[in-house]
C-alpha positions as MATLAB code, in Angstrom:
seq = 'MKWTVPLLCLILMSHDLYSQISYQQPPQAVLDVLHARPAPSVSLDPTRTTILLVQSARYPGIAEVSEPMLRLAGARINPATNSAARTGQVTALTLLPVEGGKQRAVALPPGRLGRPEWSPDGQHFACTNLQNGTVELWIGDVATATLKQLPGISLNACFGDPVQWMPDGVHLLCEQLVANRPAPPQTPLTPEGPTVQETKGKAAPVRTYQDLLRNQHDEDLFNYYATAQLAIVDATTGESKSLGAPAIFGTVRPSPDGKLLLIGRIHKPYSYLHTLGSFPRTVELWDHSGKVITTVAEQPLQDKIPIQGVATGRRNITWKPTDDATLIWTEARDGGDPKTNVPHRDEVFAWSAPFESKPVALFKTQHRYMGMEYFPEGNRVLVSDFDRDRRWMRTVLRDLAKPDFEPKVIFDRSVQDRYNDPGSPVSKRMKNGRSALWVDGDSIYLSGSGATPKGDRPRLDRLNLQSMEKENLFTSSEDKYESASMLNDGKLLVRRESTTEPGNYYLRSGEKETPITSFADPVPQIRGIKKHLVTTKRPDGVTISFTLYLPPDYKEGQKYPTVFWAYPREFNSADTAGQVSGSTNRFTTLSGFSHLFFLLNGYVVMDGVSVPIVGPSETANDTFVEQLTASAKAAIDKAVEMGPVDRNRIGVGGHSYGAFMTANLLAHSDLFRAGIARSGAYNRTLTPFGFQNERRTFWEAPHIYAKMSPFNNAVKINEPLLLIHGIADDNPGTFPMQSERLYQALRGHGATARLVMLPHEAHGYTAKESIEHVLAEQFNWFEKHVKNAK';
ca = [
     131.148   70.911   76.665;
     128.522   69.806   74.425;
     126.407   72.998   73.184;
     123.112   72.495   71.551;
     123.194   73.073   67.796;
     121.179   76.464   67.814;
     123.441   78.026   70.411;
     126.504   77.354   68.097;
     125.077   78.904   65.219;
     124.611   81.946   67.303;
     127.873   81.815   68.462;
     129.450   81.999   64.971;
     127.116   84.757   63.570;
     128.321   88.190   63.101;
     128.593   90.913   66.032;
     125.848   92.960   64.518;
     122.796   90.705   65.216;
     119.675   92.350   65.354;
     116.823   89.386   65.625;
     114.909   87.414   68.012;
     116.419   83.654   68.991;
     115.150   80.794   70.535;
     115.604   80.032   74.052;
     118.603   78.108   74.304;
     119.906   75.723   77.181;
     123.443   74.975   79.043;
     124.873   71.550   78.992;
     123.153   68.569   80.053;
     125.011   68.474   83.174;
     123.853   72.042   84.374;
     120.439   71.176   83.757;
     120.472   68.000   85.893;
     121.384   70.342   88.944;
     119.471   73.262   87.745;
     116.002   71.104   88.224;
     117.045   68.660   90.974;
     114.485   68.789   93.496;
     115.213   70.666   96.569;
     114.679   69.708  100.415;
     111.162   71.447  101.610;
     111.031   74.416  103.592;
     109.936   73.948  107.136;
     107.023   75.941  108.808;
     106.998   75.724  112.548;
     103.713   76.056  114.079;
     102.822   78.703  117.089;
     102.523   76.034  119.518;
     105.991   74.867  118.167;
     104.868   71.014  118.147;
     104.166   70.424  114.730;
     106.437   70.774  111.811;
     104.813   71.505  108.036;
     107.077   70.623  105.226;
     106.474   73.083  102.079;
     107.586   71.879   98.733;
     107.223   74.432   96.099;
     108.197   74.578   92.474;
     111.392   75.939   91.536;
     110.756   77.374   88.340;
     107.469   78.642   86.492;
     107.079   78.012   82.780;
     107.294   80.879   80.045;
     104.023   80.489   79.558;
     103.263   80.997   83.274;
     105.196   84.062   83.280;
     104.113   85.412   79.953;
     100.498   85.542   81.515;
      98.432   89.035   81.387;
      99.796   91.536   83.611;
      98.957   94.978   84.810;
     101.713   97.655   86.080;
      99.737   99.616   88.067;
     100.859  102.152   90.959;
     103.611   99.907   92.005;
     101.800   96.539   91.937;
     101.932   93.730   89.113;
      98.149   92.376   88.947;
      97.114   89.404   86.928;
      93.593   90.875   85.535;
      92.440   86.811   84.551;
      92.559   86.042   88.578;
      92.625   89.297   90.289;
      95.809   88.187   92.158;
      99.175   89.314   91.876;
     101.246   88.492   89.147;
     103.838   85.393   89.161;
     102.605   83.974   92.403;
     104.442   80.900   93.945;
     103.188   77.335   93.874;
     103.252   74.872   96.783;
     103.402   71.367   95.256;
     103.436   69.421   98.374;
     102.441   69.291  102.099;
     103.646   66.981  104.638;
     102.769   67.130  108.777;
     105.119   65.959  111.082;
     105.187   66.041  114.698;
     108.244   67.700  116.617;
     108.587   65.285  119.170;
     108.513   62.389  116.678;
     105.931   60.172  114.773;
     104.669   59.455  111.517;
     104.817   62.135  108.602;
     101.432   62.629  107.255;
     101.137   63.853  103.274;
      98.199   66.558  102.920;
      96.188   65.778   99.482;
      96.302   69.063   97.541;
      93.589   70.354   95.074;
      94.258   71.126   91.544;
      95.174   74.673   91.159;
      98.120   76.686   92.051;
      98.193   76.270   95.894;
      99.736   79.458   97.757;
     101.778   79.142  101.022;
     100.003   78.159  104.356;
      99.172   80.480  107.010;
      98.800   78.751  110.813;
      96.125   79.397  113.015;
      97.087   81.081  116.394;
      96.458   77.693  118.266;
      98.455   75.536  115.475;
      95.313   73.384  114.695;
      94.426   74.461  111.095;
      96.557   76.122  108.438;
      94.894   78.578  105.700;
      96.031   78.538  102.117;
      94.685   80.248   98.743;
      94.161   78.226   95.528;
      94.089   79.912   92.149;
      91.993   77.727   90.000;
      89.514   78.665   87.287;
      90.123   82.334   87.208;
      89.427   82.742   90.938;
      91.297   82.514   94.318;
      89.924   80.278   96.353;
      90.025   79.822  100.038;
      91.456   76.224  101.743;
      91.367   75.140  105.385;
      93.861   72.705  106.128;
      93.375   70.343  109.549;
      96.044   69.313  111.419;
      94.147   66.461  113.172;
      93.052   64.644  110.043;
      95.799   65.923  107.852;
      93.139   67.546  105.075;
      92.535   70.339  103.210;
      88.826   71.638  102.569;
      87.407   74.140  100.370;
      85.552   77.368  101.909;
      82.789   77.531   98.940;
      81.693   80.607   97.746;
      84.618   82.530   98.513;
      86.547   84.442   95.994;
      89.634   86.416   96.880;
      91.045   89.547   95.647;
      94.505   88.911   96.196;
      96.100   91.750   93.704;
      98.309   92.949   96.630;
      98.805   92.899  100.204;
      97.532   89.790  102.352;
      93.861   88.475  101.394;
      93.730   86.061  104.272;
      94.349   86.462  107.920;
      93.735   84.597  111.078;
      91.631   86.674  113.804;
      92.629   86.101  117.272;
      90.247   83.533  118.219;
      91.666   80.987  115.488;
      88.239   80.169  114.237;
      87.414   83.114  111.965;
      89.410   84.626  109.280;
      89.503   88.618  108.104;
      89.298   88.501  104.080;
      89.384   90.697  101.216;
      86.931   89.477   98.603;
      86.025   90.266   95.331;
      83.098   92.619   95.042;
      79.895   90.810   94.212;
      78.193   91.627   90.739;
      80.957   93.815   89.767;
      80.647   94.917   85.968;
      83.168   94.516   83.421;
      86.648   96.154   83.769;
      87.202   99.276   82.212;
      87.904   98.743   78.199;
      90.929  100.988   76.834;
      89.807  103.840   74.803;
      90.020  104.339   71.378;
      90.762  107.570   71.148;
      92.253  110.016   74.174;
      90.082  112.168   76.313;
      92.816  114.792   76.409;
      96.671  115.361   77.615;
      98.193  114.144   80.761;
      99.018  116.485   82.838;
     101.112  117.254   85.732;
     101.932  120.499   87.704;
     104.072  121.224   90.616;
     103.598  124.523   92.776;
     107.199  125.458   94.343;
     107.668  123.186   96.961;
     110.336  120.518   96.708;
     109.252  117.238   96.212;
     112.234  114.776   95.466;
     111.119  111.302   94.082;
     112.937  108.180   93.363;
     113.011  106.394   89.895;
     110.246  104.439   90.632;
     108.334  101.850   87.612;
     105.231  100.495   87.149;
     103.451  103.969   87.953;
      99.994  105.139   87.110;
      99.995  106.911   83.423;
      96.519  108.177   82.735;
      92.876  108.366   83.889;
      92.330  105.078   82.432;
      94.998  103.337   84.414;
      92.998  105.136   87.617;
      90.147  103.167   86.390;
      92.026   99.796   86.266;
      93.667  100.427   89.521;
      90.002  101.208   91.257;
      88.676   98.317   89.771;
      90.983   95.487   90.425;
      92.202   96.868   93.630;
      88.595   97.582   95.037;
      87.974   94.816   97.731;
      85.082   93.788  100.030;
      86.241   92.989  103.680;
      84.341   89.717  105.099;
      84.863   87.838  108.081;
      84.408   84.145  107.173;
      83.841   81.177  109.622;
      86.477   78.722  108.913;
      84.541   75.612  110.288;
      81.165   76.256  108.301;
      82.826   78.816  105.471;
      79.827   81.313  106.548;
      80.738   84.947  105.661;
      79.680   88.214  106.801;
      80.582   91.244  104.673;
      81.914   94.351  106.765;
      81.252   97.909  105.368;
      81.478   99.150  101.840;
      84.061   98.121   99.416;
      87.253  100.023   99.271;
      91.154   99.775   98.145;
      92.528   98.470  101.580;
      96.275   99.602  102.352;
      95.580   98.356  105.913;
      93.502   95.638  107.525;
      94.500   94.424  111.015;
      92.261   93.050  113.809;
      92.923   94.195  117.359;
      94.559   91.591  119.716;
      90.899   90.849  121.032;
      89.691   90.481  118.021;
      86.812   93.363  118.580;
      87.826   96.308  116.582;
      89.744   96.530  112.964;
      92.361   98.602  111.923;
      91.493   99.937  108.283;
      93.654  102.068  106.084;
      91.541  103.147  103.168;
      93.540  104.030   99.755;
      91.807  107.158   97.990;
      92.327  109.911   95.596;
      94.277  111.787   94.277;
      96.579  109.424   92.925;
     100.183  109.987   92.102;
     101.787  109.477   88.575;
     105.280  109.678   90.109;
     104.894  107.173   93.314;
     103.560  104.050   94.006;
     100.344  103.034   95.963;
     102.325  103.185   99.576;
     102.409  106.763   99.121;
      98.904  107.618   98.045;
      96.251  109.171  100.649;
      94.953  107.131  103.105;
      92.099  107.396  105.637;
      93.212  105.003  108.903;
      90.180  104.353  110.879;
      88.986  101.687  113.591;
      85.856   99.811  112.513;
      83.436   97.410  114.571;
      82.289   93.988  113.248;
      79.191   95.560  111.470;
      81.521   97.768  109.330;
      80.762  100.800  111.580;
      83.553  103.488  111.822;
      84.585  103.943  115.348;
      86.819  106.810  114.981;
      88.845  108.216  112.356;
      92.997  107.978  113.315;
      94.566  109.587  110.856;
      94.020  111.383  107.484;
      97.589  110.955  105.662;
      97.638  113.240  102.551;
      99.601  111.704   99.575;
     103.234  111.135  100.440;
     104.759  113.393   97.660;
     107.226  115.595   99.530;
     109.066  113.653  101.657;
     112.804  114.623  102.081;
     114.915  111.668  100.568;
     115.624  109.194  103.135;
     113.245  110.782  105.624;
     110.022  110.089  106.794;
     106.397  111.313  106.529;
     105.000  114.123  108.929;
     101.996  113.375  110.980;
     100.781  110.079  112.576;
     102.902  107.117  110.663;
     103.656  103.275  111.540;
     100.038  103.102  113.446;
      99.774   99.562  114.709;
      98.136   97.752  117.718;
     100.004   97.203  121.113;
     100.299   92.862  120.979;
      99.812   92.776  124.424;
      96.661   94.948  125.195;
      93.321   94.144  124.312;
      92.843   97.723  121.838;
      95.745  100.001  122.382;
      96.841  101.931  119.020;
     100.971  102.870  118.996;
     102.113  105.292  116.475;
     104.872  107.724  115.611;
     105.282  111.391  114.698;
     108.224  112.943  113.268;
     109.768  115.792  115.388;
     112.521  116.952  112.872;
     109.502  117.479  110.130;
     110.551  114.017  108.530;
     113.836  115.599  107.104;
     116.998  113.700  108.639;
     119.210  116.929  107.806;
     117.340  119.013  110.335;
     119.148  119.081  113.822;
     116.989  118.652  116.716;
     117.267  117.099  119.859;
     114.826  114.316  119.207;
     113.783  112.803  115.729;
     110.559  111.141  116.639;
     107.811  111.017  119.492;
     105.447  107.843  120.248;
     101.986  107.844  121.249;
      99.471  105.476  122.727;
      95.605  105.568  122.384;
      93.523  103.087  123.940;
      89.925  102.038  123.653;
      87.434  103.070  124.100;
      89.076  105.916  122.181;
      87.209  108.769  123.600;
      90.422  110.226  125.588;
      93.564  112.090  124.116;
      96.399  109.793  123.116;
      99.066  109.585  125.422;
     102.442  110.642  124.687;
     104.847  107.829  125.879;
     108.614  108.531  125.167;
     110.834  110.720  122.289;
     113.687  109.337  120.622;
     117.051  110.872  119.950;
     117.234  109.383  116.587;
     114.877  107.803  114.076;
     112.344  105.292  116.104;
     113.095  102.097  114.413;
     110.236  100.215  116.446;
     109.225   98.293  119.911;
     109.430   94.840  121.519;
     106.937   94.278  123.979;
     107.423   91.983  127.156;
     104.178   89.410  127.160;
     103.271   90.700  130.445;
     103.422   94.109  131.933;
     104.523   97.476  130.270;
     107.958   96.973  129.685;
     109.383   97.045  126.092;
     112.864   97.135  124.154;
     112.882  100.589  122.121;
     115.270  101.054  119.260;
     116.350  103.916  117.356;
     118.880  104.300  114.412;
     121.427  107.091  113.484;
     121.645  107.186  109.886;
     124.940  109.156  109.881;
     126.929  106.697  112.057;
     125.036  103.380  111.194;
     124.204  103.246  115.000;
     121.494  101.485  116.883;
     120.565  101.846  120.118;
     118.100   99.673  121.911;
     116.708  100.632  125.326;
     114.728   99.217  128.254;
     111.626  101.389  129.209;
     108.433  100.767  131.209;
     105.421  102.666  129.296;
     103.745  102.625  132.650;
     106.135  104.795  134.381;
     106.973  108.315  132.611;
     109.725  108.954  134.631;
     111.600  105.408  134.350;
     115.011  105.833  133.391;
     115.671  104.176  130.107;
     118.349  101.356  130.469;
     120.755  100.933  127.256;
     120.797   97.367  126.625;
     122.549   97.318  123.277;
     124.581  100.225  121.482;
     126.316   99.700  118.631;
     126.975  100.085  114.690;
     124.736   98.089  112.633;
     127.549   96.966  110.587;
     129.660   95.514  113.257;
     128.827   92.025  112.509;
     131.476   90.764  115.196;
     129.672   92.353  118.024;
     125.832   91.940  116.928;
     124.737   90.456  120.074;
     121.774   88.877  117.922;
     117.648   89.522  117.836;
     115.224   89.125  120.908;
     113.402   85.879  120.202;
     109.780   86.368  120.123;
     107.222   83.915  120.970;
     103.575   83.695  119.407;
     100.888   84.544  122.432;
      97.213   82.761  122.351;
      96.069   85.937  120.387;
      97.980   85.019  117.395;
     100.549   88.246  117.951;
     104.303   87.826  119.199;
     105.823   89.179  122.234;
     109.540   88.953  123.529;
     110.440   85.170  125.064;
     111.104   85.736  128.466;
     112.679   84.061  131.499;
     112.042   86.027  134.540;
     114.253   88.737  133.870;
     115.962   87.294  131.066;
     115.360   87.389  127.357;
     116.767   85.446  124.788;
     119.106   86.266  121.446;
     119.784   84.409  118.656;
     122.475   85.540  116.238;
     124.959   84.980  113.167;
     127.467   84.387  115.410;
     130.073   86.096  113.231;
     133.821   85.770  113.641;
     137.126   86.501  111.751;
     136.843   82.448  110.574;
     133.075   82.630  109.623;
     129.628   82.747  110.702;
     128.711   80.277  113.962;
     125.272   80.928  115.249;
     124.345   81.078  118.621;
     121.497   81.244  121.077;
     122.046   83.164  124.339;
     120.209   84.213  127.611;
     120.607   87.434  128.529;
     119.614   89.073  131.994;
     118.309   92.604  131.634;
     119.315   93.275  135.076;
     122.794   92.041  135.916;
     123.472   92.349  131.854;
     125.338   88.970  132.116;
     124.827   86.514  128.957;
     124.620   82.768  128.898;
     125.490   80.666  125.820;
     122.634   78.259  125.197;
     124.172   77.120  121.875;
     126.745   77.725  119.506;
     127.526   76.046  116.250;
     130.287   73.557  116.265;
     133.864   74.489  114.107;
     132.979   71.972  111.370;
     129.155   72.697  110.725;
     127.062   75.298  110.175;
     124.123   74.932  112.836;
     121.415   77.103  113.795;
     119.006   76.457  116.811;
     115.215   77.522  117.432;
     113.720   77.679  120.907;
     111.068   74.968  121.496;
     108.763   74.437  124.474;
     110.430   73.241  127.820;
     113.977   74.321  127.283;
     113.944   71.893  123.833;
     115.935   73.352  120.976;
     115.136   72.613  117.151;
     118.650   72.309  115.897;
     119.275   72.753  112.026;
     122.798   71.383  110.619;
     124.546   71.120  107.514;
     127.659   70.800  106.370;
     129.905   70.807  102.929;
     128.925   67.015  102.651;
     125.563   66.951  104.651;
     122.381   68.618  103.285;
     120.367   70.563  106.219;
     118.476   68.489  108.256;
     116.581   69.151  111.781;
     117.257   67.594  115.026;
     115.548   67.705  118.326;
     117.303   68.768  121.474;
     116.653   67.715  124.780;
     119.806   68.261  127.368;
     122.274   66.172  125.941;
     120.065   63.880  123.795;
     119.287   64.626  120.265;
     116.696   62.870  117.829;
     116.494   63.226  114.125;
     113.353   64.672  112.869;
     114.162   65.166  109.011;
     116.094   62.979  106.722;
     116.468   64.999  103.776;
     119.112   63.266  100.912;
     121.770   65.103   98.959;
     119.776   66.205   95.650;
     122.781   66.671   93.621;
     125.636   64.812   95.192;
     127.675   65.052   91.729;
     128.690   68.322   92.994;
     130.221   67.243   96.214;
     133.608   67.794   95.074;
     133.277   71.549   94.959;
     135.773   72.855   97.596;
     135.542   76.182   99.120;
     137.965   78.594  100.979;
     137.220   81.902  103.262;
     139.973   84.166  101.951;
     141.059   87.506  103.423;
     143.574   90.104  102.157;
     144.372   93.830  102.613;
     144.050   96.621   99.883;
     146.748   99.042  100.194;
     144.961  101.456  102.383;
     144.753   98.632  105.081;
     140.993   97.728  104.555;
     140.507   93.825  104.860;
     139.148   92.299  101.683;
     137.252   88.602  102.029;
     135.888   86.249   99.459;
     134.601   82.598   99.264;
     137.138   80.921   96.748;
     135.397   77.845   95.185;
     137.173   75.176   93.463;
     135.425   73.089   90.557;
     134.915   69.606   91.451;
     137.501   68.529   89.004;
     139.874   70.641   90.306;
     143.616   69.557   90.323;
     146.321   70.945   92.313;
     148.842   73.233   90.802;
     146.577   73.865   87.820;
     145.933   77.287   86.875;
     142.066   77.979   85.978;
     140.021   80.576   84.358;
     138.249   82.553   87.087;
     134.787   84.224   87.359;
     134.950   87.418   89.965;
     131.687   88.350   91.455;
     130.811   90.903   93.908;
     128.579   93.900   95.211;
     129.636   97.008   96.460;
     128.505   98.020  100.056;
     129.202  101.213  101.864;
     130.719  101.107  105.609;
     131.433  104.107  108.012;
     134.910  102.562  108.976;
     137.458  100.244  107.787;
     137.085   98.094  110.806;
     133.332   97.020  110.157;
     134.149   97.192  106.329;
     136.883   94.711  106.893;
     134.914   91.925  108.868;
     134.000   88.476  107.334;
     130.756   87.254  106.696;
     129.109   83.826  105.548;
     130.747   80.255  106.079;
     132.534   77.561  104.598;
     130.654   75.055  106.254;
     127.432   75.462  104.450;
     125.772   72.892  101.922;
     126.877   74.217   98.452;
     123.593   74.248   96.575;
     123.513   75.573   92.758;
     119.941   77.306   91.675;
     118.677   79.585   89.076;
     120.768   81.740   87.172;
     123.763   81.399   89.602;
     127.102   82.453   88.933;
     128.138   79.418   90.779;
     127.173   77.052   87.671;
     130.252   78.361   86.138;
     132.044   75.512   88.548;
     130.540   72.717   86.577;
     132.153   74.353   83.256;
     135.414   74.204   84.882;
     135.933   77.595   86.214;
     137.251   78.791   89.466;
     135.006   81.273   91.032;
     135.558   84.046   93.637;
     132.407   84.854   95.083;
     130.950   87.579   97.339;
     134.184   89.417   97.050;
     134.035   92.346   99.538;
     134.150   95.671   97.483;
     133.594   98.088  100.711;
     133.612  101.769   99.927;
     134.424  103.226  103.340;
     133.994  106.896  104.328;
     131.382  109.213  106.045;
     128.296  108.445  104.656;
     127.494  111.635  102.702;
     130.821  111.547  101.085;
     131.925  107.659  100.692;
     131.300  107.981   97.027;
     133.845  110.511   96.278;
     136.445  107.484   95.909;
     134.420  105.126   94.370;
     136.015  104.403   91.783;
     139.303  104.293   93.353;
     138.212  102.014   96.226;
     136.728   99.618   93.684;
     139.488   99.174   91.840;
     141.854   98.659   94.730;
     139.450   95.945   96.145;
     139.519   94.402   93.135;
     143.028   94.310   92.835;
     143.808   93.030   96.216;
     141.521   90.259   95.825;
     142.553   88.919   92.654;
     146.413   89.463   93.522;
     145.716   87.094   96.636;
     143.686   84.552   94.259;
     146.400   84.287   92.303;
     148.894   83.865   94.800;
     147.244   80.734   96.373;
     147.581   79.228   92.903;
     144.586   78.115   91.181;
     143.689   81.612   89.272;
     144.971   82.588   86.212;
     145.452   86.049   86.121;
     145.245   86.601   82.175;
     141.792   84.663   82.212;
     139.353   86.294   85.032;
     136.018   87.404   84.197;
     133.869   89.896   86.204;
     130.258   90.139   86.686;
     127.633   91.129   89.002;
     123.668   91.628   89.244;
     121.829   94.803   89.853;
     124.261   97.254   91.672;
     126.868   94.650   90.994;
     126.320   94.942   87.257;
     127.362   98.919   87.799;
     130.313   97.749   89.400;
     131.164   95.292   86.399;
     130.975   98.406   83.820;
     132.963  100.371   86.173;
     135.679   97.936   86.695;
     136.031   97.498   83.041;
     136.123  101.007   82.315;
     138.713  101.816   85.084;
     140.760   98.884   85.434;
     142.443   96.080   82.999;
     142.385   93.133   85.502;
     139.549   91.312   83.740;
     138.973   89.882   80.055;
     135.680   90.329   80.080;
     132.240   91.210   81.911;
     128.693   90.004   82.492;
     126.209   92.886   83.693;
     122.787   91.513   84.661;
     119.716   94.089   85.474;
     122.147   97.230   86.190;
     122.035  100.985   85.974;
     124.863  102.753   84.216;
     123.965  106.266   83.772;
     123.327  108.205   87.075;
     121.721  111.330   85.800;
     118.361  109.103   85.560;
     118.374  108.674   89.098;
     118.960  112.020   89.971;
     117.881  112.154   93.641;
     120.052  109.887   94.779;
     120.925  106.169   93.956;
     121.681  103.241   96.612;
     123.453  104.961   99.656;
     124.340  108.039   97.775;
     122.029  110.850   99.412;
     123.291  113.779   97.483;
     121.138  114.618   94.322;
     122.851  115.186   90.824;
     122.479  118.919   91.447;
     124.506  118.734   94.720;
     127.384  116.300   93.499;
     127.245  116.470   89.436;
     130.828  115.528   89.136;
     130.297  112.309   91.425;
     127.165  111.280   88.975;
     129.372  111.974   86.134;
     132.293  109.833   87.729;
     130.512  106.961   88.770;
     128.578  106.632   85.833;
     129.934  103.843   83.180;
     127.600  105.376   80.503;
     130.014  108.442   80.658;
     133.089  106.096   80.439;
     131.652  103.693   77.993;
     134.475  104.968   75.428;
     137.112  103.257   78.271;
     135.511   99.816   78.105;
     137.718   98.047   75.692;
     136.761   94.492   77.288;
     133.537   92.631   75.754;
     130.631   93.143   77.961;
     127.640   90.935   77.998;
     124.570   92.863   78.811;
     121.299   91.006   80.338;
     117.941   92.906   81.272;
     114.473   91.850   82.206;
     112.498   93.656   79.915;
     109.819   93.787   82.890;
     112.335   94.976   85.373;
     110.443   96.409   88.652;
     113.531   97.884   90.634;
     113.576  101.600   91.259;
     116.479  103.156   89.146;
     116.964   99.884   86.858;
     114.829  100.690   83.862;
     115.855   98.284   80.813;
     116.457  101.264   79.220;
     119.528  101.625   81.032;
     121.339   98.322   79.585;
     119.653   99.368   75.904;
     121.576  102.851   76.144;
     124.861  101.435   77.518;
     124.788   98.524   74.489;
     124.492  101.411   71.962;
     127.181  103.749   73.501;
     129.429  100.426   73.394;
     128.591   99.716   69.773;
     129.114  103.135   68.900;
     132.588  103.064   70.066;
     133.327   99.871   68.441;
     133.325   97.754   71.311;
     132.372   94.304   71.649;
     129.418   93.732   73.679;
     126.111   91.651   73.474;
     122.621   92.869   74.614;
     120.072   90.080   75.798;
     116.510   91.288   76.791;
     114.213   88.823   78.690;
     110.628   88.858   77.636;
     108.162   89.149   80.648;
     111.099   89.367   83.264;
     111.526   91.242   86.186;
     114.530   92.577   88.196;
     115.342   88.633   88.990;
     114.457   86.036   86.518;
     112.051   83.285   87.248;
     110.915   81.068   84.043;
     112.438   77.738   83.425;
     113.301   79.134   80.007;
     114.993   82.493   80.743;
     117.061   80.596   83.537;
     118.273   77.975   81.170;
     118.985   80.969   78.565;
     120.942   82.995   80.826;
     123.286   80.552   82.144;
     123.692   79.392   78.507;
     124.528   82.998   77.601;
     127.114   83.435   80.703;
     128.956   80.278   79.820;
     129.009   81.337   75.854;
     130.267   84.689   76.648;
     133.178   83.711   78.854;
     133.903   80.574   77.137;
     134.959   82.871   74.271;
     136.365   85.707   75.848;
     137.714   84.339   78.919;
     138.482   80.379   78.692;
     139.556   80.702   75.363;
     140.752   84.144   75.006;
     143.548   84.808   72.973;
];
């Protein structure tokens, strides 16, 4: 293995290192795989006759990631462009007929093109393009395979979707920059006074959000960059018509007939403890002149919602997709508190144009309402509710026009029971651009992962809602990984991959199958990687599973250093906890800062080790540490028994909650030589109102917060630990301080540890230089402390 000279020098330096270093790179063999061009993604148009192949840039450079960024109310805004920070970039677009024909490349403009959005009729697509400090609007034409700019349009793309098609497929609803706005607010040289917060005796638990407003200047900046002007734009002529006054729009949605607009305007008072999703908003109906037809709801600041609860009043206000203009919303009947015992948690209402009569109560749900799926004609719907205590979902068939209609139970199952998952109903875009169930008489279609004890085998079924008989239309073969999407006239679009074949698409009509794409293997040098689905049991009988990856140069009978990578998950029952997920028939790909790159450095990888935490939802974490260590030991024992794993050379790693797991395993077991913990949280008193799936607050269960916090047990971590964290982490709870404080605790107790703080990176890492550096750091750490450990 050839290391770059700067990295070698870094390795040999003293353990007490305080400096900024240059970005490092992993070996060239890793770089070749990391930067190989992947296959494009596939976007199927609403009519299901045309495919758009979308090639995107893989990793932006650190210069792009370092562009100016304002962190305001949970949004990250590039002030130079008035757009969301760190947008992706499309590098190639190609049109391809589903039924066969010549591929046609679409010439792209200079700039940073966004992902395309299809028009309802599939004849055009819209793209944003970031160029010269402006977010432009471009329209693609399928007939001519061209893109043209609509001149004079400058979009406000700081959050949400600044462009959406109107139902007619000719016009677009856009959020534009306010014309002739002044220069942005300048940072005051001296403060006007202190920032004050006050509470008035009512419980208001809050999660530990990041990127919050901090003072009046932040509020001024938020107002400046978030305020937009609504306009309807003709996609053919570029003519733009402004609607109403500028505002900060949290919701902008045209009615299915296109005549009205559902508008949610965000306004003060703002919060310094919550993100913009909780800010007060006025929900209104506008016509095309911007006139307010009626006020639908006044939603106050959502700062007193119970943990895992919902807001009171009208929430989830949406259009019914199959009516011209009918609003649907939900209201809590338990005060929004999931701990309140009531016969019904939610009630669903409808309100139809011309919105002069009172709203109509449609039905109540026993548990928390999760949504409706509509039949394309008539008033039949599938309604789902969710019991959070049992993690149980029920779906019933209702008729909204018949209040006395007896609901028919269609699905009634644990959401964690993958083996008995019937699949999700398949939807189809209607002419108005909205989606409804794809039906065939009394039948609907279901698409699912097809989970089995031997791995996933995706399937497509037709379910008769009268007889409840199910007919299988497609199931993946046992030696490949295949999935199918519905097309017109009973045809299927099949995607197929295997351990040696990249994913490609085929048109299936009856018994006939025709290739559509022919994507080549971008990295044939890694095809020697082998993988096995492994299951075992821990002492309490719970099944543990993982995928065992063997390096491309693996030799039978040889013992290898091993990487153990996992992410704990909670389950109500041992049966569902032990179910297998994934498939060994997937085409292996390596990208980003994936731990699977260790395979190219002579390691075996135990990937996706199931670390189930089983128990009642309220108290499962009471035995978190015990179940964690038992799961790890059972998996390691099995892997060692199989032959390739060297028990004395195993390193453990994880990201986010997996990093939390890693630190706990090092503190409470001696199974591992070293660890890698990325972007984790280690002191649970800093997330006192719950974390992950822990529902109790710190004050309700202080002993659990203490027991589960690796920071409290830092003195027990006697194996080398590499901590990596993005300085601009945006994930609730995983503040960069979490890694800094754990490192200081480890250093104070004489442990071997290394802290790497990545400039400008968030919870995940995106810059090319950052990703390369993370891989180099990980290789170096395990090379020294696992592979070559004394």
